[in-house]
C-alpha positions as CSV (number, residue, x, y, z in Angstrom):
1,X,0.0,0.0,0.0
2,X,1.4,3.4,-1.0
3,X,2.1,6.0,1.7
4,X,1.7,9.8,1.7
5,X,4.6,11.7,3.2
6,X,2.9,15.0,2.8
7,X,-0.4,14.0,4.4
8,X,-0.8,13.7,8.2
9,X,-3.2,10.8,8.9
10,X,-5.2,11.2,12.1
11,X,-4.5,8.4,14.6
12,X,-8.1,7.6,15.2
13,X,-8.9,6.5,11.6
14,X,-8.1,3.5,9.6
15,X,-7.0,3.4,6.0
16,X,-9.0,1.7,3.3
17,X,-7.4,-1.3,1.6
18,X,-6.4,-0.8,-2.0
19,X,-7.6,-4.2,-3.1
20,X,-10.4,-6.3,-1.9
21,X,-9.4,-9.6,-0.3
22,X,-10.5,-12.6,-2.2
23,X,-13.6,-14.4,-0.9
24,X,-13.1,-17.8,0.7
25,X,-14.4,-20.9,-1.1
26,X,-17.3,-21.3,1.4
27,X,-19.4,-18.3,2.4
28,X,-19.1,-16.9,5.9
29,X,-21.3,-18.5,8.5
30,X,-23.8,-16.1,10.0
31,X,-24.1,-16.6,13.8
32,X,-26.5,-14.9,16.1
33,X,-24.7,-13.6,19.2
34,X,-26.2,-11.9,22.2
35,X,-25.6,-8.2,22.6
36,X,-22.8,-7.1,25.0
37,X,-24.4,-6.8,28.4
38,X,-24.3,-3.1,29.3
39,X,-27.7,-2.9,31.0
40,X,-27.5,-3.1,34.8
41,X,-30.3,-4.1,37.2
42,X,-30.5,-0.5,38.3
43,X,-31.1,0.8,34.8
44,X,-33.7,-1.9,34.2
45,X,-35.4,-1.0,37.5
46,X,-35.4,2.7,36.5
47,X,-37.0,1.9,33.2
48,X,-39.6,-0.4,34.8
49,X,-40.5,2.2,37.5
50,X,-42.2,4.4,34.9
51,X,-44.9,1.7,34.2
52,X,-45.9,0.9,37.8
53,X,-48.1,3.0,40.1
54,X,-47.6,2.3,43.8
55,X,-51.2,3.4,44.5
56,X,-52.6,0.6,42.2
57,X,-54.1,-2.3,44.0
58,X,-51.5,-5.0,44.4
59,X,-54.0,-7.8,44.0
60,X,-55.0,-6.3,40.7
61,X,-51.4,-5.9,39.6
62,X,-50.5,-9.5,40.5
63,X,-53.6,-11.1,39.1
64,X,-53.2,-9.2,35.8
65,X,-49.6,-10.3,35.4
66,X,-49.0,-13.2,33.0
67,X,-48.2,-16.3,35.0
68,X,-48.0,-19.9,33.9
69,X,-50.8,-22.2,34.8
70,X,-50.3,-23.3,38.4
71,X,-52.0,-26.5,39.8
72,X,-54.2,-26.3,42.8
73,X,-51.8,-28.1,45.1
74,X,-48.6,-27.0,43.5
75,X,-45.5,-27.4,45.7
76,X,-42.3,-26.9,43.6
77,X,-40.1,-27.2,46.8
78,X,-40.1,-30.9,47.5
79,X,-39.5,-31.9,51.2
80,X,-40.2,-34.9,53.3
81,X,-41.2,-32.8,56.2
82,X,-43.3,-29.7,56.5
83,X,-41.1,-26.6,56.5
84,X,-41.8,-22.9,56.6
85,X,-41.0,-22.6,52.9
86,X,-43.4,-25.4,52.0
87,X,-46.2,-24.7,54.5
88,X,-48.6,-23.4,51.8
89,X,-48.8,-24.4,48.2
90,X,-47.9,-22.0,45.4
91,X,-50.9,-19.9,44.8
92,X,-51.4,-16.4,43.3
93,X,-54.1,-15.4,45.8
94,X,-52.0,-16.5,48.8
95,X,-49.0,-14.6,47.3
96,X,-51.1,-11.5,46.9
97,X,-52.5,-11.6,50.4
98,X,-49.1,-12.3,52.1
99,X,-47.3,-9.6,50.1
100,X,-49.9,-7.0,51.0
101,X,-49.6,-8.0,54.6
102,X,-45.8,-8.0,54.4
103,X,-45.6,-4.5,52.8
104,X,-47.9,-3.1,55.6
105,X,-45.9,-4.6,58.5
106,X,-42.3,-4.5,57.4
107,X,-41.8,-0.9,58.3
108,X,-39.9,-1.5,61.7
109,X,-37.4,-3.7,59.9
110,X,-36.4,-0.9,57.5
111,X,-36.5,1.6,60.3
112,X,-33.8,-0.5,62.1
113,X,-31.9,-0.8,58.8
114,X,-31.9,3.0,58.4
115,X,-30.6,3.5,61.9
116,X,-27.8,1.0,61.4
117,X,-26.8,2.6,58.2
118,X,-26.8,6.0,59.8
119,X,-24.4,4.7,62.5
120,X,-22.2,2.7,60.1
121,X,-21.9,5.3,57.4
122,X,-21.4,8.3,59.7
123,X,-24.7,9.9,58.4
124,X,-25.4,11.7,61.7
125,X,-21.9,13.0,62.5
126,X,-18.9,11.7,64.3
127,X,-20.4,12.2,67.8
128,X,-23.3,9.9,67.1
129,X,-21.2,7.2,65.6
130,X,-18.4,7.7,68.2
131,X,-20.8,6.9,71.0
132,X,-21.7,3.5,69.4
133,X,-18.0,2.8,68.9
134,X,-17.4,3.5,72.5
135,X,-20.2,1.2,73.6
136,X,-18.8,-1.6,71.4
137,X,-15.3,-1.0,72.9
138,X,-16.8,-1.3,76.4
139,X,-18.5,-4.6,75.5
140,X,-15.2,-5.9,74.0
141,X,-13.4,-5.1,77.2
142,X,-16.2,-6.6,79.4
143,X,-17.6,-9.3,77.2
144,X,-19.9,-10.7,79.9
145,X,-21.9,-7.4,79.7
146,X,-23.3,-8.8,76.4
147,X,-25.7,-10.8,78.5
148,X,-27.3,-7.6,79.7
149,X,-27.8,-6.2,76.2
150,X,-31.3,-7.7,75.8
151,X,-32.3,-6.1,79.1
152,X,-30.9,-2.7,78.1
153,X,-32.8,-2.9,74.7
154,X,-36.1,-3.8,76.4
155,X,-35.7,-1.0,79.0
156,X,-34.8,1.5,76.3
157,X,-37.9,0.7,74.3
158,X,-40.2,1.0,77.4
159,X,-38.6,4.3,78.5
160,X,-38.6,5.8,74.9
161,X,-42.3,5.1,74.5
162,X,-43.3,6.3,78.0
163,X,-46.3,8.6,77.7
164,X,-45.5,12.1,78.9
165,X,-48.7,13.9,80.2
166,X,-49.3,17.4,79.0
167,X,-49.5,20.3,81.6
168,X,-53.3,20.6,81.1
169,X,-53.9,17.1,82.2
170,X,-54.3,16.4,85.9
171,X,-51.7,14.2,87.5
172,X,-54.4,12.1,89.3
173,X,-56.4,11.6,86.0
174,X,-55.8,8.1,84.6
175,X,-56.5,7.9,80.9
176,X,-56.8,4.6,79.2
177,X,-53.8,3.6,77.2
178,X,-53.8,4.6,73.6
179,X,-54.3,1.7,71.2
180,X,-51.5,0.4,69.1
181,X,-51.4,2.1,65.7
182,X,-52.7,-0.3,63.0
183,X,-50.5,-1.1,60.0
184,X,-50.5,1.5,57.2
185,X,-53.3,1.1,54.7
186,X,-52.6,0.2,51.1
187,X,-51.7,3.3,49.1
188,X,-50.8,5.5,52.0
189,X,-47.5,7.3,52.3
190,X,-46.0,4.9,54.8
191,X,-47.2,2.0,52.7
192,X,-45.4,3.4,49.6
193,X,-42.3,4.0,51.7
194,X,-42.2,0.4,52.7
195,X,-42.7,-0.7,49.1
196,X,-39.8,1.6,48.0
197,X,-37.6,0.1,50.7
198,X,-38.5,-3.4,49.6
199,X,-37.6,-2.5,46.0
200,X,-34.2,-1.1,47.0
201,X,-33.4,-4.0,49.3
202,X,-34.2,-6.5,46.5
203,X,-31.8,-4.6,44.2
204,X,-29.1,-4.5,46.8
205,X,-29.4,-8.2,47.5
206,X,-29.2,-9.0,43.7
207,X,-26.1,-6.8,43.4
208,X,-24.5,-8.6,46.3
209,X,-25.4,-11.9,44.8
210,X,-24.0,-11.0,41.5
211,X,-20.8,-9.9,43.2
212,X,-20.3,-13.2,45.1
213,X,-21.6,-15.6,42.5
214,X,-18.4,-15.5,40.3
215,X,-16.5,-16.8,43.4
216,X,-18.7,-19.8,44.1
217,X,-17.2,-22.1,41.3
218,X,-13.9,-22.1,43.2
219,X,-15.7,-23.6,46.3
220,X,-17.9,-26.2,44.6
221,X,-15.3,-28.0,42.5
222,X,-16.2,-26.2,39.3
223,X,-12.7,-24.7,39.1
224,X,-9.2,-26.1,38.9
225,X,-8.3,-23.9,41.9
226,X,-10.6,-25.6,44.3
227,X,-7.9,-28.1,45.4
228,X,-5.5,-25.3,46.0
229,X,-8.0,-23.4,48.1
230,X,-8.7,-26.5,50.2
231,X,-5.0,-27.1,50.7
232,X,-4.4,-23.5,51.9
233,X,-7.4,-23.7,54.2
234,X,-6.2,-26.9,55.9
235,X,-2.7,-25.6,56.2
236,X,-3.9,-22.3,57.8
237,X,-6.2,-24.4,60.1
238,X,-3.3,-26.5,61.3
239,X,-1.1,-23.4,61.8
240,X,-3.7,-21.6,63.9
241,X,-4.3,-24.5,66.3
242,X,-1.2,-24.0,68.4
243,X,-1.4,-20.2,68.1
244,X,-5.0,-19.9,69.3
245,X,-4.1,-19.4,73.0
246,X,-1.8,-16.5,72.1
247,X,-4.4,-14.5,70.2
248,X,-5.9,-11.7,72.3
249,X,-9.6,-12.2,71.5
250,X,-10.7,-8.8,73.0
251,X,-8.4,-6.9,70.8
252,X,-9.2,-9.1,67.8
253,X,-12.9,-8.5,68.1
254,X,-12.4,-4.8,68.7
255,X,-10.3,-4.4,65.6
256,X,-12.8,-6.5,63.5
257,X,-15.7,-4.5,64.8
258,X,-14.2,-1.1,64.3
259,X,-12.7,-1.8,60.9
260,X,-16.1,-1.2,59.0
261,X,-16.4,2.2,60.7
262,X,-12.9,3.1,59.6
263,X,-13.6,1.9,56.1
264,X,-16.8,3.9,55.7
265,X,-15.4,7.1,57.3
266,X,-15.7,10.1,54.9
267,X,-11.9,10.8,55.3
268,X,-11.1,7.2,54.3
269,X,-13.5,7.3,51.3
270,X,-12.4,10.7,50.0
271,X,-8.7,10.8,50.8
272,X,-7.1,7.6,51.9
273,X,-8.7,5.2,49.4
274,X,-7.9,7.6,46.4
275,X,-4.4,8.0,47.8
276,X,-3.9,4.2,47.9
277,X,-5.3,3.9,44.4
278,X,-2.9,6.6,43.2
279,X,0.0,4.8,44.8
280,X,-1.0,1.5,43.1
281,X,-1.2,3.2,39.8
282,X,2.1,4.9,40.3
283,X,0.7,8.3,39.6
284,X,1.2,10.2,42.9
285,X,2.2,13.8,42.3
286,X,4.4,15.1,45.1
287,X,2.7,17.9,46.9
288,X,-0.6,17.4,45.0
289,X,-4.1,16.4,46.0
290,X,-4.8,12.7,45.6
291,X,-8.3,13.3,44.4
292,X,-7.2,15.7,41.7
293,X,-4.4,13.4,40.7
294,X,-6.9,10.5,40.2
295,X,-9.2,12.8,38.2
296,X,-6.4,13.9,35.8
297,X,-4.5,10.7,35.4
298,X,-5.9,7.5,33.7
299,X,-5.8,4.4,35.9
300,X,-3.9,2.5,33.2
301,X,-2.3,-0.1,35.5
302,X,-5.5,-0.6,37.4
303,X,-7.4,-1.2,34.2
304,X,-4.7,-3.5,32.9
305,X,-4.8,-5.5,36.1
306,X,-8.6,-5.8,35.9
307,X,-8.3,-7.0,32.3
308,X,-5.7,-9.6,33.2
309,X,-7.8,-10.8,36.1
310,X,-10.9,-11.1,33.9
311,X,-8.9,-13.0,31.3
312,X,-7.6,-15.3,34.0
313,X,-11.1,-16.1,35.1
314,X,-12.2,-16.7,31.5
315,X,-9.2,-19.0,30.9
316,X,-10.1,-21.0,34.0
317,X,-13.6,-21.6,32.6
318,X,-12.4,-22.9,29.2
319,X,-13.1,-26.4,28.2
320,X,-10.6,-28.9,27.0
321,X,-11.6,-28.4,23.4
322,X,-10.7,-24.7,23.7
323,X,-7.2,-25.2,25.0
324,X,-6.2,-27.4,22.1
325,X,-7.7,-25.2,19.4
326,X,-6.5,-22.0,17.7
327,X,-8.1,-19.0,19.3
328,X,-8.5,-15.4,18.0
329,X,-10.5,-12.3,19.0
330,X,-13.3,-10.6,17.1
331,X,-14.2,-6.9,17.6
332,X,-17.5,-5.1,18.0
333,X,-17.9,-1.3,18.3
334,X,-20.6,0.4,20.2
335,X,-21.5,4.0,19.1
336,X,-23.6,6.6,20.8
337,X,-24.3,10.3,20.6
338,X,-24.9,13.0,23.2
339,X,-28.3,14.8,23.1
340,X,-28.4,18.0,25.1
341,X,-31.6,19.0,26.8
342,X,-33.7,17.9,29.7
343,X,-33.9,14.3,30.6
344,X,-35.2,11.9,33.2
345,X,-33.3,9.1,35.0
346,X,-35.6,6.5,33.4
347,X,-34.6,7.6,29.9
348,X,-31.1,6.2,30.3
349,X,-30.8,3.1,28.3
350,X,-27.8,1.7,30.2
351,X,-26.0,2.4,33.4
352,X,-23.1,3.7,31.3
353,X,-25.3,6.8,30.7
354,X,-24.6,7.6,34.3
355,X,-20.9,6.9,34.2
356,X,-18.3,9.4,35.4
357,X,-17.1,11.2,32.3
358,X,-14.9,13.8,34.0
359,X,-14.8,16.7,36.3
360,X,-16.4,19.0,33.7
361,X,-19.7,17.3,34.1
362,X,-19.5,16.8,37.9
363,X,-20.6,13.1,37.9
364,X,-17.6,11.6,39.6
365,X,-19.8,9.5,41.9
366,X,-21.5,7.9,38.9
367,X,-25.0,8.7,40.3
368,X,-25.9,10.7,37.2
369,X,-27.6,13.4,39.2
370,X,-25.6,16.1,37.6
371,X,-26.7,14.9,34.1
372,X,-30.4,15.4,34.9
373,X,-31.5,18.4,32.8
374,X,-28.2,18.3,30.8
375,X,-28.7,15.5,28.3
376,X,-28.3,11.8,27.7
377,X,-26.2,9.3,25.9
378,X,-28.1,7.0,23.6
379,X,-27.9,5.1,20.3
380,X,-31.3,6.6,19.5
381,X,-29.6,10.0,19.2
382,X,-27.5,8.9,16.2
383,X,-28.2,10.9,13.1
384,X,-29.1,9.3,9.7
385,X,-25.7,10.1,8.3
386,X,-23.9,8.7,11.4
387,X,-22.4,5.3,11.8
388,X,-24.5,2.4,12.9
389,X,-25.1,1.7,16.7
390,X,-23.1,-1.5,16.4
391,X,-20.3,-1.9,13.8
392,X,-17.7,-4.6,13.0
393,X,-14.9,-2.1,12.2
394,X,-13.5,1.0,13.7
395,X,-14.6,3.2,10.8
396,X,-18.2,2.8,11.9
397,X,-19.7,2.0,8.6
398,X,-19.7,-1.8,8.6
399,X,-22.9,-2.2,10.6
400,X,-24.0,-5.4,12.2
401,X,-27.5,-6.6,11.4
402,X,-30.0,-8.1,13.7
403,X,-32.5,-7.1,16.4
404,X,-31.6,-5.2,19.5
405,X,-31.5,-8.3,21.6
406,X,-29.1,-10.2,19.3
407,X,-26.7,-9.5,16.5
408,X,-26.0,-11.4,13.3
409,X,-22.2,-12.0,13.3
410,X,-20.5,-13.6,10.3
411,X,-17.6,-16.0,11.1
412,X,-15.4,-17.8,8.7
413,X,-16.1,-21.6,8.2
414,X,-14.9,-23.7,11.1
415,X,-14.9,-20.8,13.6
416,X,-17.2,-20.5,16.6
417,X,-17.6,-18.3,19.7
418,X,-16.1,-19.6,23.0
419,X,-19.2,-20.8,24.8
420,X,-18.0,-20.1,28.3
421,X,-17.5,-16.4,28.0
422,X,-19.2,-13.4,26.5
423,X,-18.3,-10.0,25.2
424,X,-15.7,-8.0,27.2
425,X,-15.2,-4.2,27.0
426,X,-11.8,-2.8,26.2
427,X,-11.2,-0.7,29.3
428,X,-7.7,0.5,28.1
429,X,-8.8,2.1,24.8
430,X,-5.4,1.3,23.3
431,X,-7.0,1.3,19.8
432,X,-7.1,5.1,19.8
433,X,-3.4,5.3,19.1
434,X,-0.7,2.6,19.3
435,X,2.0,5.2,20.0
436,X,0.1,6.7,22.9
437,X,-0.6,3.3,24.3
438,X,3.1,2.4,24.1
439,X,4.1,5.6,25.7
440,X,1.7,4.9,28.6
441,X,3.2,1.5,29.1
442,X,6.7,2.8,28.9
443,X,6.2,5.6,31.4
444,X,4.4,3.4,33.9
445,X,1.3,5.6,34.1
446,X,-1.7,6.2,32.0
447,X,-2.3,9.1,29.7
448,X,-4.6,11.7,31.3
449,X,-6.1,12.8,28.0
450,X,-6.1,9.9,25.6
451,X,-7.4,6.4,26.1
452,X,-10.7,5.1,27.5
453,X,-12.5,5.9,30.8
454,X,-13.2,3.3,33.4
455,X,-16.0,1.7,31.3
456,X,-14.1,1.6,28.0
457,X,-15.7,4.7,26.4
458,X,-13.6,7.0,24.2
459,X,-15.2,10.4,23.6
460,X,-15.0,12.3,20.3
461,X,-16.4,15.5,18.9
462,X,-19.4,16.0,16.7
463,X,-17.7,14.4,13.7
464,X,-16.2,11.4,15.5
465,X,-12.7,12.9,15.6
466,X,-10.2,14.1,18.3
467,X,-10.6,11.1,20.6
468,X,-10.2,11.8,24.3
469,X,-10.7,10.0,27.6
470,X,-12.7,13.0,29.0
471,X,-14.9,15.1,26.7
472,X,-14.3,18.8,26.4
473,X,-16.7,21.2,27.9
474,X,-17.3,22.9,24.6
475,X,-18.5,19.7,23.1
476,X,-21.5,19.8,25.4
477,X,-23.0,22.5,23.2
478,X,-21.4,21.8,19.8
479,X,-22.2,18.0,20.0
480,X,-20.1,15.0,21.0
481,X,-20.0,11.3,20.4
482,X,-18.4,8.2,22.0
483,X,-17.3,4.8,21.0
484,X,-16.5,1.6,22.9
485,X,-14.7,-1.5,21.7
486,X,-15.9,-5.0,22.7
487,X,-13.9,-8.1,22.1
488,X,-14.8,-11.8,22.2
489,X,-12.7,-14.9,21.6
490,X,-13.4,-17.4,18.9
491,X,-11.9,-20.8,18.3
492,X,-11.4,-23.1,15.3
493,X,-13.3,-26.4,15.4
494,X,-12.6,-28.8,12.5
495,X,-15.8,-30.7,13.2
496,X,-17.8,-27.6,12.1
497,X,-16.2,-27.9,8.6
498,X,-17.2,-31.6,8.5
499,X,-20.8,-30.9,9.5
500,X,-21.1,-28.0,7.0
């Protein structure tokens, strides 16, 4: 291919081939692959919240929902004895009644949850949390006092609810005790508050489950590292046996109990943790602020470490047929455009619409609150002359066909996707410029301007040029776009050629 010494080629474009490659003997096989998973449960819940009215009757809502036909005495949970989980058969009317009762009576549980969160997360100030830390330290020093905790709780409840007579009432007058307040009625403010708390608790539980579930294969003999973990566990068990009498239990429980308070302290979250991240990334600036350093310097080493760890997990899940086969990577590009103007949180198609894109937009916490009223990122904002939402090449014009839920991907004969893994985002953004990527690797720190953000997005101007890790402020009014590269591994299987 000829070169042009007098033309400066932008680093974010690719050159067209001078000759079209010859087609293979067999036509490419079209394979339907799932879309790269960029929608989070939080975004799905936000989108679903627009179609549900809390004031609507729950019984009507549940009964109008499409459910499979359920037998009269259905009991999917098989058990030889009667357990709480199998006490009543599966029934939509029973579910409706119990759920309505649960929503009306679960308020004290969430009240206790809010008080614990206020103490643990320092929501009410250091004095409030400091008192509870002092009480815990007292119990650690006098552990037998724990036996008096139930008595203290019961006495505190009785004293807190003691009826204080008003000055107008006579001291000798004995009024009958006030009745206990009934549960909130369906549709009331308290009832809706309980329903909101249940919704958020379900989301938090699912997030925690999704965080822990990737680790379970290593504990149930679904991984090659299970034997290593078992060996280390037995060795540490044998090592701790003779050392147990020497461990100060009071100090140990005090440290374990106070550590969550130290971790959630605002100083730890805003200064110490960013400082440690900056130290790991090798990007500490002497005399500078750790937060500003992290905001201006790309976490190249951290992103590289996450990619290597993700690849290590994917390699661990490979089958034997994958290890002995030739493997390559295929690319997929995701394209979106910024649309200025008012927007609602439910209009975000993915959680990435709420990603931190730099200090200019003040969304460093990823909550997306600063974006409300500013605009949204979406594939629906692409113009008719723009590139397709999903493309096979970096130029953006080789669109991938298919519905939104799946894509039609053409692979050469004999090649197939690795079944044990899915699409992975390129969090480094090294495709922007090879020279910039090499300079980042050589210097030991990321480039603060070029590359990708923490979610793999590379931001460009209105004409898909001038790629940057953080968009410029002027782009907010002139128009801006962004791209993200997804990769997935494929392997060669000769049996696919024989069956073709």
